[in-house]
Steps between C-alpha positions, in 0.01 A plus 500: 500500500635272786171303509502454118850366523406272782210371291743431215720299736211288617390442137849369423483270806157379409595436141810302596293284735238426241752399230573148632128443556424601141782282363379206714142561388580470123760224529418142391471384860336153560481570875272803457146385545172619654307182452492403866522706819828349586646582153360851511662561844832392368468711184403815690763427765766480227400834363511658845840339558647645182369851578603472865843375418562794267368747759733361759791544258399855409463572881866415554589736202295785655673449835850520356485876478595520137540844343350388173175388662438825689378702197228241432326581830590870533721466812673242715242533776238392249716214390520372859126565540444270197762253646287463814168463317643265239633280772145451634374439147770243435424318825125492432557359155738235621283404787210466259729282278589271782145459623362424152781265418432304817131502424578354161650201678147401606608434863218407730666631821775735599716205582459364152583835357817515714597153405432550127687828499810404683524132413303416201608790276876491530762734637448764238143563622628496865748764409220733396304428820804585714561820301139608531494420870811716563357779281175511698689509823738776386217720361294463810798610714556806284140606507391424859803458730643821652868443440788742438580634156835317494322165567239561237782554246647159587164331478452644151838375402398158616182524293720581200697182566183306532420597139775265383311203655177615319696541170632150527145373565357700204773401263532132596143393532388339169195647337411766249861619478588172324259575222570872480865592449403865500358465853816329626709774352291769661506344846876440479545862390285633782694287742834620381392870515369452863822315593719768347306773699526305822879445450552866407326638807531236779815316421728719291356833624806614700711491183258512207266791607657845424550706823659827579735510798452773752646573848290612790607853581237604756228341715282782621235431760189694419318360800535168684311318235622669174859549358641663192778301333741699286724300269794620273579315176816290483504523127226576242192632685147382437310693235130528592191717454341664797230274645686175432625242753797274533569174669769529765719231667729614777827301554690485826290774650344339818184413304402182309628509141149450354363710204225747582332758281519866598373816324784735399478830690792685340461748217603380156809725488629417845834310514383288799208259527249546787231276625275533804419193702210457744517228756228258371652165547802307628738637240388861498482516885876429504599746229607764761794266585620496143885580511635794313744375246287189421468403134159531340417314183235700305284329237266695278360739441142373469154645501270696284386739771642820336268802520751742366506297170116505457376720218231661722699761713197574730527246774411411868753309704392317819763355731412298801791476756799329346326528162648846479819345382441489119337841517809622681714400206262669258494819704879508511504452125233752406718791405409624154171317485179687423271263689213625713510265800326480846690260731307379802741372758299282748641386828365403838674785685697813415825341632479231226503745210884488491552666160238768528741798538695381202186464292385848596843641388469313164140641459636853562736449207239322283178707449316196354542288820269549796562290815204429724581315829218279647512377863258226594509606861374845383240434234472115469562298188514692173217438255434556133250776600776674693727496199230623263421785736865611507620414149182533299409327174704183592303308227726672242821447694736203535479359851803313630472323831768322703460376857344221704291266276183564708541878440562458129205270445262721710598814304468329170146382582409854609639657188318252277180564690553871436525431124870527452603275204694195615766567241584819696565324830849364540651308791789272577549239761820332606383167633716250310408177666 
């Protein structure tokens, strides 16, 4: 189901990117020609530019964390996965646009190309070159430079602002838009939608985005690298389904006030909100110093990783380390469910299985839940064969995996090689940059 929804989202994106190309192709455009190599380069470059500009605009929309977009892709993690991939697609199309348009100038040398681009074509063209250069630099930084999550967020905000330069270039350069009012209207509309999404998330976010206010009630150290944060609502609590996540921003709490996604660990009927934080970066490594009484702004909930809502009640849950968090919320909410579930709780060492005793107590009260602890130091990494041997007939069960990306990908490959239908394998990752 999630993959079908993700496909729907990509088809919508593809269709929206092809619309301006199709409108340009049928418009009475005297500049469209394939009679000479230079003219053909300019024509193909124009088509790539129209598709790339639209992809860039849609990428800003996907990055704005809009609730109405999430159902198209079947989960916010898939929206952000599409956001990352579409960014690369947009960059590739726009680079192709720039290269072909320069080739269409029939420059003999790079110096001639530079002169013709920046001097001979006017400031509108130069504006596009500057925007493309900034886009290339920003995307390369996000893909290949090991910088902190907070820095990546700011880089992406800058890339959103760079879109304004590209929009001015696209709308002010004379060409096919002059002979096709429909194309001009479409490009203006796309620009306005992207601009509104950017303003909503990056500029007006603190005031426009709905958030619930909580107060930090407890900061419990599970081990030196993991903490449980317990928050009590100041007013209306967040309503969520077990397995979902929220985006938290802590104010005046000895940590940076930057938004970060965390799986919700509390049961659906609990009055307090709980998250478990593993020290994996600059922000999370300082979470232990979070002050009790600090304000927490909670945005959400997001995510389609909800096994208890799946129509197939026979399931296998596989948690790797901190990936136990969404399953913990599900286990705490399982009362009254008739699911038959095997929960594999995989950690490096016994000491890291912080919630094992509570899970065993829940399993004692819930006949359909079986908890199976796995220690890498005892038996090595868990495999699909191990799970088949213990759970049997996994091909007819729903498999839900949450943990390190390497673990999720490895297990998915193994299950597929075993013959488990891909539609029965569900996973969720929380890498949003």
